[in-house]
DRENDO-1510 file (C-alpha; in Angstrom, 1 decimal, always signed):
<recs>
REC; n; res; u; v; w
REC; 1; MET; +69.1; +77.6; +119.3 .
REC; 2; SER; +71.6; +75.0; +120.6 .
REC; 3; ARG; +69.2; +72.1; +120.1 .
REC; 4; GLU; +68.3; +73.3; +116.7 .
REC; 5; LEU; +71.9; +73.5; +115.5 .
REC; 6; PHE; +72.5; +69.9; +116.7 .
REC; 7; SER; +69.6; +68.7; +114.8 .
REC; 8; LEU; +70.2; +70.5; +111.7 .
REC; 9; ASN; +73.8; +69.8; +111.2 .
REC; 10; PRO; +75.2; +66.4; +110.6 .
REC; 11; ASP; +78.7; +67.1; +112.0 .
REC; 12; LEU; +77.3; +68.4; +115.3 .
REC; 13; ALA; +74.8; +65.6; +115.5 .
REC; 14; ARG; +77.3; +63.0; +115.0 .
REC; 15; LEU; +79.4; +64.2; +117.8 .
REC; 16; ARG; +76.4; +63.8; +120.2 .
REC; 17; SER; +75.4; +60.3; +118.7 .
REC; 18; GLU; +78.9; +59.0; +119.2 .
REC; 19; GLY; +78.8; +60.0; +123.0 .
REC; 20; TYR; +80.9; +63.2; +123.2 .
REC; 21; PHE; +79.7; +65.7; +125.7 .
REC; 22; VAL; +79.2; +68.7; +123.6 .
REC; 23; ARG; +77.0; +71.8; +123.8 .
REC; 24; ILE; +76.9; +75.3; +122.4 .
REC; 25; GLN; +77.7; +78.0; +124.9 .
REC; 26; GLY; +77.1; +81.5; +123.8 .
REC; 27; ASN; +78.6; +81.5; +120.3 .
REC; 28; LEU; +81.1; +78.7; +121.0 .
REC; 29; LEU; +81.3; +74.9; +120.6 .
REC; 30; VAL; +82.3; +73.2; +123.9 .
REC; 31; MET; +83.3; +69.6; +124.5 .
REC; 32; ARG; +83.6; +68.8; +128.1 .
REC; 33; GLU; +85.2; +66.1; +130.3 .
REC; 34; ILE; +88.0; +65.2; +128.0 .
REC; 35; PRO; +90.5; +63.0; +129.7 .
REC; 36; TYR; +94.2; +63.8; +129.7 .
REC; 37; VAL; +97.4; +63.3; +131.5 .
REC; 38; ASP; +99.1; +66.1; +133.4 .
REC; 39; ALA; +102.8; +66.6; +134.3 .
REC; 40; GLN; +102.4; +64.3; +137.5 .
REC; 41; CYS; +101.0; +61.5; +135.4 .
REC; 42; ARG; +97.5; +62.0; +136.9 .
REC; 43; VAL; +94.5; +61.5; +134.7 .
REC; 44; ARG; +92.2; +64.5; +134.7 .
REC; 45; THR; +89.6; +66.0; +132.5 .
REC; 46; GLY; +89.4; +69.5; +130.6 .
REC; 47; THR; +87.5; +71.2; +128.1 .
REC; 48; LEU; +87.9; +71.9; +124.5 .
REC; 49; VAL; +86.3; +75.1; +123.0 .
REC; 50; SER; +86.0; +76.1; +119.3 .
REC; 51; PRO; +84.6; +79.0; +117.6 .
REC; 52; LEU; +81.7; +78.2; +115.3 .
REC; 53; ASP; +81.6; +79.4; +111.8 .
REC; 54; LEU; +78.0; +79.5; +110.7 .
REC; 55; ALA; +75.8; +80.4; +107.6 .
REC; 56; GLY; +72.7; +81.3; +109.6 .
REC; 57; ASP; +72.0; +78.0; +111.3 .
REC; 58; ARG; +74.2; +75.8; +109.1 .
REC; 59; THR; +77.7; +75.0; +110.0 .
REC; 60; ARG; +80.5; +75.7; +107.5 .
REC; 61; LYS; +84.0; +74.2; +107.1 .
REC; 62; PRO; +86.0; +75.6; +110.2 .
REC; 63; GLU; +88.1; +78.5; +109.1 .
REC; 64; THR; +90.7; +77.8; +111.7 .
REC; 65; HIS; +92.3; +74.6; +112.8 .
REC; 66; VAL; +93.4; +76.2; +116.3 .
REC; 67; ILE; +91.3; +75.2; +119.2 .
REC; 68; HIS; +91.2; +76.4; +122.9 .
REC; 69; TRP; +91.9; +74.2; +125.9 .
REC; 70; ASP; +90.8; +74.7; +129.6 .
REC; 71; GLY; +93.1; +72.5; +131.6 .
REC; 72; ASP; +96.8; +71.9; +132.3 .
REC; 73; PHE; +99.0; +71.3; +129.4 .
REC; 74; PRO; +98.5; +67.7; +128.3 .
REC; 75; CYS; +101.1; +65.1; +128.5 .
REC; 76; ASN; +102.2; +61.5; +127.5 .
REC; 77; ALA; +101.7; +58.7; +129.8 .
REC; 78; ASN; +105.1; +59.2; +131.2 .
REC; 79; GLY; +104.5; +63.0; +132.0 .
REC; 80; THR; +106.4; +64.6; +129.2 .
REC; 81; PRO; +104.4; +67.2; +127.4 .
REC; 82; LEU; +102.6; +66.0; +124.2 .
REC; 83; PRO; +104.8; +67.1; +121.3 .
REC; 84; GLY; +103.6; +69.1; +118.2 .
REC; 85; ILE; +100.5; +70.7; +119.5 .
REC; 86; ALA; +101.6; +73.9; +121.4 .
REC; 87; HIS; +100.2; +77.1; +120.0 .
REC; 88; ALA; +100.0; +79.6; +122.8 .
REC; 89; ALA; +99.2; +79.7; +126.6 .
REC; 90; PRO; +97.0; +82.9; +126.6 .
REC; 91; ASN; +94.8; +82.4; +129.9 .
REC; 92; THR; +92.0; +83.8; +127.8 .
REC; 93; ASN; +88.5; +84.9; +129.0 .
REC; 94; LEU; +86.3; +83.6; +126.1 .
REC; 95; GLY; +83.1; +85.0; +127.7 .
REC; 96; HIS; +80.0; +83.1; +128.3 .
REC; 97; GLY; +81.5; +81.7; +131.4 .
REC; 98; LEU; +84.4; +80.0; +129.5 .
REC; 99; THR; +88.1; +80.4; +130.0 .
REC; 100; ALA; +91.2; +78.9; +128.2 .
REC; 101; ARG; +94.5; +78.3; +129.6 .
REC; 102; HIS; +96.1; +77.1; +126.3 .
REC; 103; SER; +95.4; +76.9; +122.6 .
REC; 104; PHE; +96.5; +74.1; +120.4 .
REC; 105; SER; +97.4; +73.7; +116.7 .
REC; 106; SER; +97.2; +70.4; +114.9 .
REC; 107; LYS; +96.4; +70.8; +111.3 .
REC; 108; PRO; +95.7; +67.5; +109.6 .
REC; 109; ASP; +96.7; +68.7; +106.0 .
REC; 110; GLN; +96.8; +72.1; +104.0 .
REC; 111; ASN; +93.0; +71.8; +103.7 .
REC; 112; GLY; +92.3; +72.0; +107.5 .
REC; 113; TYR; +89.4; +70.1; +109.0 .
REC; 114; PRO; +86.3; +69.5; +106.7 .
REC; 115; ASP; +83.7; +69.8; +109.5 .
REC; 116; TYR; +83.4; +70.2; +113.3 .
REC; 117; TYR; +83.1; +66.5; +113.9 .
REC; 118; ALA; +86.4; +66.0; +112.4 .
REC; 119; LYS; +88.1; +68.9; +114.3 .
REC; 120; MET; +86.7; +68.2; +117.8 .
REC; 121; ALA; +87.0; +64.3; +117.6 .
REC; 122; THR; +90.6; +64.6; +116.4 .
REC; 123; TYR; +91.6; +66.8; +119.3 .
REC; 124; ALA; +89.8; +64.7; +121.7 .
REC; 125; THR; +91.6; +61.6; +120.4 .
REC; 126; ILE; +94.9; +63.3; +120.7 .
REC; 127; LEU; +94.4; +64.4; +124.3 .
REC; 128; ALA; +92.7; +61.2; +125.6 .
REC; 129; GLY; +95.1; +58.6; +124.1 .
REC; 130; PRO; +97.6; +58.8; +127.0 .
REC; 131; ALA; +95.0; +58.7; +129.7 .
REC; 132; ALA; +93.6; +55.4; +128.1 .
REC; 133; VAL; +97.2; +54.0; +128.5 .
REC; 134; LEU; +97.0; +54.7; +132.3 .
REC; 135; GLN; +93.3; +53.8; +132.7 .
REC; 136; PRO; +92.3; +51.5; +130.0 .
REC; 137; GLY; +88.8; +51.9; +128.8 .
REC; 138; ILE; +88.7; +55.8; +129.5 .
REC; 139; SER; +87.3; +57.8; +126.7 .
REC; 140; ALA; +86.0; +61.2; +125.7 .
REC; 141; ARG; +82.9; +59.5; +124.6 .
REC; 142; LEU; +80.8; +59.4; +127.8 .
REC; 143; ILE; +77.7; +58.1; +126.4 .
REC; 144; ARG; +75.6; +60.4; +128.4 .
REC; 145; GLY; +72.5; +62.4; +127.5 .
REC; 146; ALA; +72.8; +66.1; +126.6 .
REC; 147; ASP; +71.9; +68.3; +129.5 .
REC; 148; ASP; +71.9; +71.6; +127.7 .
REC; 149; GLU; +68.6; +73.3; +127.5 .
REC; 150; ASP; +68.3; +76.0; +125.0 .
REC; 151; GLU; +70.2; +79.0; +126.4 .
REC; 152; SER; +68.2; +82.2; +126.6 .
REC; 153; SER; +69.8; +84.3; +123.8 .
REC; 154; VAL; +68.7; +87.8; +122.8 .
REC; 155; PHE; +69.8; +86.8; +119.2 .
REC; 156; ASN; +67.8; +84.7; +116.5 .
REC; 157; TYR; +71.2; +83.3; +115.4 .
REC; 158; LEU; +74.6; +83.1; +117.0 .
REC; 159; ASP; +77.0; +85.9; +117.1 .
REC; 160; THR; +79.9; +84.2; +115.5 .
REC; 161; ALA; +81.8; +87.7; +114.9 .
REC; 162; SER; +82.7; +87.9; +118.5 .
REC; 163; SER; +83.9; +84.2; +118.8 .
REC; 164; ARG; +86.1; +84.7; +115.7 .
REC; 165; VAL; +88.3; +87.4; +117.2 .
REC; 166; GLY; +88.0; +86.5; +120.9 .
REC; 167; LEU; +85.7; +89.3; +122.0 .
REC; 168; GLY; +83.1; +87.2; +123.8 .
REC; 169; ALA; +84.2; +88.4; +127.3 .
REC; 170; LEU; +84.1; +92.1; +126.2 .
REC; 171; ALA; +80.7; +91.5; +124.6 .
REC; 172; SER; +79.3; +90.0; +127.8 .
REC; 173; LYS; +80.0; +93.4; +129.5 .
REC; 174; LEU; +76.9; +94.7; +127.7 .
REC; 175; GLU; +74.5; +91.7; +128.5 .
REC; 176; ASN; +72.7; +93.3; +131.5 .
REC; 177; GLU; +71.9; +96.6; +129.7 .
REC; 178; VAL; +68.3; +97.6; +129.0 .
REC; 179; VAL; +68.9; +100.5; +126.5 .
REC; 180; GLY; +66.4; +103.1; +125.7 .
REC; 181; ILE; +66.6; +105.0; +122.3 .
REC; 182; LEU; +64.6; +108.1; +122.7 .
REC; 183; GLY; +63.9; +109.3; +119.1 .
REC; 184; ALA; +64.1; +107.0; +116.2 .
REC; 185; GLY; +64.9; +109.5; +113.5 .
REC; 186; GLY; +68.1; +109.5; +111.4 .
REC; 187; THR; +70.6; +109.2; +114.2 .
REC; 188; GLY; +68.4; +107.2; +116.3 .
REC; 189; GLY; +67.9; +104.6; +113.6 .
REC; 190; TYR; +71.6; +104.2; +113.3 .
REC; 191; ILE; +72.1; +104.0; +117.0 .
REC; 192; LEU; +69.6; +101.0; +116.9 .
REC; 193; ASP; +71.6; +99.5; +114.1 .
REC; 194; LEU; +74.6; +99.3; +116.2 .
REC; 195; VAL; +73.1; +98.4; +119.5 .
REC; 196; ALA; +71.0; +95.6; +118.0 .
REC; 197; LYS; +74.2; +93.9; +117.1 .
REC; 198; THR; +75.2; +93.8; +120.9 .
REC; 199; PRO; +73.9; +91.3; +123.4 .
REC; 200; VAL; +72.0; +93.9; +125.5 .
REC; 201; LYS; +69.1; +92.4; +127.5 .
REC; 202; GLU; +66.5; +94.7; +125.9 .
REC; 203; ILE; +66.1; +97.7; +123.6 .
REC; 204; ARG; +63.2; +100.2; +124.0 .
REC; 205; LEU; +62.4; +102.5; +121.1 .
REC; 206; PHE; +60.4; +105.7; +121.7 .
REC; 207; ASP; +59.1; +107.9; +118.9 .
REC; 208; ASP; +55.4; +108.8; +117.9 .
REC; 209; ASP; +56.3; +110.0; +114.3 .
REC; 210; GLU; +55.5; +108.1; +111.1 .
REC; 211; PHE; +58.2; +106.7; +108.8 .
REC; 212; LEU; +57.7; +108.7; +105.5 .
REC; 213; SER; +59.7; +109.3; +102.2 .
REC; 214; HIS; +62.1; +111.8; +103.6 .
REC; 215; ASN; +63.0; +109.5; +106.5 .
REC; 216; ALA; +64.0; +106.8; +104.1 .
REC; 217; PHE; +66.9; +108.9; +102.9 .
REC; 218; ARG; +68.4; +109.4; +106.3 .
REC; 219; ALA; +67.8; +106.0; +108.0 .
REC; 220; PRO; +69.5; +102.6; +107.8 .
REC; 221; GLY; +68.2; +100.2; +105.5 .
REC; 222; ALA; +66.0; +100.6; +102.3 .
REC; 223; PRO; +62.2; +100.6; +102.6 .
REC; 224; SER; +60.1; +99.4; +99.8 .
REC; 225; LEU; +57.6; +101.7; +98.1 .
REC; 226; GLU; +54.7; +99.6; +99.6 .
REC; 227; GLU; +56.1; +100.1; +103.1 .
REC; 228; LEU; +56.3; +103.9; +102.6 .
REC; 229; ARG; +52.7; +103.9; +101.4 .
REC; 230; ASP; +51.6; +102.3; +104.7 .
REC; 231; ALA; +53.3; +105.1; +106.7 .
REC; 232; PRO; +54.2; +103.0; +109.6 .
REC; 233; LYS; +55.3; +104.3; +113.0 .
REC; 234; LYS; +59.1; +104.7; +112.9 .
REC; 235; VAL; +59.5; +102.4; +115.8 .
REC; 236; HIS; +57.4; +99.8; +114.1 .
REC; 237; TYR; +59.2; +100.0; +110.8 .
REC; 238; LEU; +62.7; +99.8; +112.6 .
REC; 239; LYS; +61.7; +97.0; +114.9 .
REC; 240; GLY; +60.5; +95.0; +111.9 .
REC; 241; ILE; +63.9; +95.1; +110.6 .
REC; 242; TYR; +66.0; +94.6; +113.7 .
REC; 243; ASP; +63.9; +91.9; +115.4 .
REC; 244; ARG; +65.0; +89.6; +112.6 .
REC; 245; MET; +68.4; +89.7; +114.5 .
REC; 246; HIS; +67.7; +90.9; +118.2 .
REC; 247; ARG; +64.7; +89.3; +119.9 .
REC; 248; ARG; +64.0; +91.8; +122.6 .
REC; 249; ILE; +63.1; +95.1; +120.9 .
REC; 250; VAL; +60.2; +96.8; +122.3 .
REC; 251; ALA; +58.6; +99.6; +120.3 .
REC; 252; HIS; +56.7; +102.4; +122.1 .
REC; 253; PRO; +54.9; +104.5; +119.4 .
REC; 254; VAL; +54.5; +107.4; +122.0 .
REC; 255; LYS; +55.6; +111.0; +122.7 .
REC; 256; LEU; +57.7; +111.0; +126.0 .
REC; 257; LYS; +55.9; +113.5; +128.3 .
REC; 258; ALA; +54.7; +113.5; +131.7 .
REC; 259; GLU; +52.0; +110.8; +131.1 .
REC; 260; THR; +54.4; +108.3; +129.5 .
REC; 261; LEU; +57.7; +108.9; +131.3 .
REC; 262; GLY; +57.1; +105.9; +133.3 .
REC; 263; LEU; +58.0; +103.8; +130.4 .
REC; 264; LEU; +61.6; +104.6; +131.1 .
REC; 265; ASP; +61.5; +102.9; +134.5 .
REC; 266; GLY; +64.0; +99.9; +134.4 .
REC; 267; ILE; +66.4; +101.1; +131.7 .
REC; 268; THR; +70.0; +101.2; +132.5 .
REC; 269; PHE; +71.1; +103.4; +129.7 .
REC; 270; ALA; +69.6; +105.9; +127.4 .
REC; 271; PHE; +70.5; +107.6; +124.1 .
REC; 272; ILE; +68.5; +110.8; +123.5 .
REC; 273; SER; +68.1; +111.7; +119.8 .
REC; 274; MET; +65.0; +113.8; +119.9 .
REC; 275; ASP; +64.2; +117.4; +119.2 .
REC; 276; ALA; +64.9; +120.1; +121.8 .
REC; 277; GLY; +61.9; +121.3; +123.7 .
REC; 278; GLU; +60.2; +120.9; +127.2 .
REC; 279; GLU; +59.6; +117.1; +126.5 .
REC; 280; LYS; +63.4; +116.7; +126.3 .
REC; 281; ARG; +63.8; +118.7; +129.6 .
REC; 282; ALA; +61.3; +116.4; +131.3 .
REC; 283; VAL; +63.1; +113.3; +129.9 .
REC; 284; VAL; +66.6; +114.6; +131.2 .
REC; 285; ALA; +65.0; +115.2; +134.6 .
REC; 286; LYS; +63.4; +111.7; +134.7 .
REC; 287; LEU; +66.7; +110.1; +133.8 .
REC; 288; GLU; +68.5; +111.9; +136.5 .
REC; 289; ALA; +66.0; +111.0; +139.0 .
REC; 290; LEU; +66.4; +107.3; +138.0 .
REC; 291; GLY; +70.2; +107.6; +138.4 .
REC; 292; VAL; +70.5; +106.4; +134.5 .
REC; 293; PRO; +73.5; +107.6; +132.5 .
REC; 294; PHE; +72.6; +108.8; +129.2 .
REC; 295; ILE; +74.1; +110.2; +125.9 .
REC; 296; ASP; +72.5; +113.1; +124.0 .
REC; 297; VAL; +73.3; +113.5; +120.4 .
REC; 298; GLY; +72.8; +116.5; +118.0 .
REC; 299; MET; +74.1; +118.5; +115.0 .
REC; 300; GLY; +73.9; +121.9; +113.7 .
REC; 301; LEU; +74.3; +122.3; +110.1 .
REC; 302; GLU; +74.4; +125.5; +107.9 .
REC; 303; LEU; +74.4; +126.1; +104.1 .
REC; 304; SER; +77.3; +128.4; +103.2 .
REC; 305; SER; +77.2; +131.1; +100.6 .
REC; 306; ASN; +79.1; +128.9; +98.2 .
REC; 307; GLY; +76.5; +126.2; +98.3 .
REC; 308; SER; +78.2; +123.6; +100.5 .
REC; 309; LEU; +77.1; +122.2; +103.7 .
REC; 310; GLY; +79.0; +122.4; +107.1 .
REC; 311; GLY; +78.4; +122.0; +110.7 .
REC; 312; ILE; +79.1; +120.3; +114.0 .
REC; 313; LEU; +78.1; +116.9; +115.5 .
REC; 314; ARG; +77.9; +116.7; +119.3 .
REC; 315; VAL; +77.9; +113.8; +121.7 .
REC; 316; THR; +77.2; +114.7; +125.3 .
REC; 317; THR; +77.4; +112.3; +128.1 .
REC; 318; SER; +75.7; +112.4; +131.5 .
REC; 319; THR; +76.6; +110.0; +134.3 .
REC; 320; PRO; +75.7; +110.0; +138.0 .
REC; 321; ALA; +79.3; +111.1; +138.6 .
REC; 322; LYS; +79.1; +114.1; +136.4 .
REC; 323; ARG; +75.9; +116.0; +135.4 .
REC; 324; ASP; +76.8; +119.7; +136.0 .
REC; 325; HIS; +77.8; +120.4; +132.4 .
REC; 326; ILE; +74.4; +119.3; +131.2 .
REC; 327; HIS; +72.7; +122.2; +132.9 .
REC; 328; ALA; +75.5; +124.6; +132.1 .
REC; 329; GLY; +74.6; +124.7; +128.4 .
REC; 330; ARG; +76.1; +121.5; +126.9 .
REC; 331; ILE; +72.5; +120.3; +126.0 .
REC; 332; SER; +70.1; +122.8; +124.5 .
REC; 333; PHE; +66.3; +122.5; +125.5 .
REC; 334; GLU; +65.3; +125.2; +122.8 .
REC; 335; GLY; +64.4; +124.6; +119.3 .
REC; 336; GLY; +66.8; +125.3; +116.5 .
REC; 337; GLY; +66.7; +128.5; +114.4 .
REC; 338; GLY; +68.6; +130.8; +112.3 .
REC; 339; GLN; +70.4; +129.0; +109.5 .
REC; 340; ASP; +70.2; +125.6; +111.2 .
REC; 341; VAL; +68.8; +123.5; +108.3 .
REC; 342; TYR; +68.9; +120.1; +110.1 .
REC; 343; ALA; +65.5; +120.8; +111.4 .
REC; 344; SER; +64.2; +120.9; +107.9 .
REC; 345; ASN; +64.9; +117.1; +107.4 .
REC; 346; ILE; +67.9; +117.7; +105.0 .
REC; 347; GLN; +69.2; +114.3; +103.9 .
REC; 348; VAL; +72.5; +113.7; +105.7 .
REC; 349; ALA; +72.6; +109.9; +106.4 .
REC; 350; ASP; +76.4; +110.0; +106.6 .
REC; 351; LEU; +76.4; +112.5; +109.3 .
REC; 352; ASN; +73.6; +110.7; +111.1 .
REC; 353; ALA; +75.5; +107.4; +111.0 .
REC; 354; LEU; +78.6; +109.3; +112.3 .
REC; 355; ASN; +76.9; +110.9; +115.1 .
REC; 356; ALA; +75.4; +107.4; +116.1 .
REC; 357; CYS; +78.8; +105.9; +115.8 .
REC; 358; LEU; +80.5; +108.4; +118.2 .
REC; 359; ALA; +77.7; +107.9; +120.7 .
REC; 360; VAL; +77.8; +104.1; +120.7 .
REC; 361; VAL; +81.6; +104.1; +121.1 .
REC; 362; LYS; +81.2; +106.4; +124.1 .
REC; 363; TRP; +78.7; +104.0; +125.6 .
REC; 364; LYS; +80.9; +101.1; +125.1 .
REC; 365; LYS; +83.8; +103.1; +126.6 .
REC; 366; LEU; +81.7; +103.7; +129.7 .
REC; 367; ARG; +80.9; +100.0; +130.1 .
REC; 368; GLY; +84.6; +99.0; +129.7 .
REC; 369; PHE; +84.4; +97.5; +126.1 .
REC; 370; TYR; +86.8; +100.1; +124.8 .
REC; 371; ARG; +89.7; +102.1; +126.7 .
REC; 372; ASP; +88.9; +105.5; +127.8 .
REC; 373; LEU; +91.9; +107.5; +128.5 .
REC; 374; GLU; +90.1; +110.9; +128.7 .
REC; 375; ASN; +86.9; +110.1; +130.2 .
REC; 376; GLU; +85.3; +113.1; +128.2 .
REC; 377; HIS; +81.6; +113.9; +128.9 .
REC; 378; HIS; +81.4; +116.0; +125.8 .
REC; 379; SER; +82.8; +115.9; +122.2 .
REC; 380; THR; +82.3; +117.7; +119.1 .
REC; 381; TYR; +83.2; +116.8; +115.4 .
REC; 382; THR; +83.5; +119.7; +112.9 .
REC; 383; THR; +83.0; +118.6; +109.4 .
REC; 384; ASP; +84.9; +121.2; +107.4 .
REC; 385; GLY; +88.2; +120.7; +109.5 .
REC; 386; GLY; +87.6; +116.9; +110.4 .
REC; 387; MET; +88.3; +118.0; +113.9 .
REC; 388; LEU; +87.3; +116.0; +116.9 .
REC; 389; LEU; +87.5; +117.9; +120.3 .
REC; 390; ASN; +86.9; +116.5; +123.8 .
REC; 391; GLY; +85.7; +118.4; +126.9 .
REC; 392; ASP; +84.3; +118.0; +130.4 .
REC; 393; GLN; +86.7; +115.3; +131.5 .
REC; 394; THR; +86.5; +113.7; +135.0 .
</recs>
């Protein structure tokens, strides 16, 4: 991806052709070895880092003129701070192995920078100017070959959303996850939609059912009539959508039972969105034996006498530190009955999506992406009162 971006975009290509040491690291444009003068009048080098605004693999006009700087605050040749560029000193972890001790603001005019060549070259010139006074001939243009091999990315294009709001370091907390999504029905499909937008190492989908017309009305996306006629496996249909974004989605069109539980080996987290039954009991036992944390989702819906629908959504978490509640009735291993109409495939895409959102938020809390003040291992949302309750805290 890095090489392709430099070959496809004239502003990035010009930076390299003129000798700047630039590369793309994660979702950030990085310019290294920029000479500058510190407060002791020493010539040193630092790094400029800018978020990238892209339309697919094409650069757009930078939305911000602000830039990050990893180095001491730059000075004039006499050691006095450079005027007019200070913006903040956040000591920011940008993710992807990058940090910033300062950010600078130097806006050329009300229109900002027209492209990334103008932005990066301008800042490099501002910082390197005083260094050239002390060491004539020194420059940010190193005239050296690019040493960046294409970084191994799980995405087919860069995640510029994280870099725009400084969430790169948080997103990196998810990079080593191998996530299993066990059940690719309504809720499982929305879980995939959310997880596929994170930099997890691998996503494994498990479901042996076909994707039929009723599934289309409770799943993310919109299949064509031709796709429905083909009756693809759910996991193949969903993989076909989301591997446009995430490269490492593995589809397993199988029922999880004793003969196939080995496919769970190597996962680091699991979302269970499968029907109750002995297969689910075997899955839970396998995950516990592997020491894998997991979240089980479910909902119970009933049709009232006045013709409206109501019920409860459930998100139950199991970690190696707390599993007792799982076997005390928080997860049912028996099939639904009575007035529970969810099992009849009633179309409730909004509740499927909400159940998925609550589950993925809890996963991110476990991994330190979100704050978790209660550390709940069980929560329910009641539709008729809009009530969210937590329980089983640790």
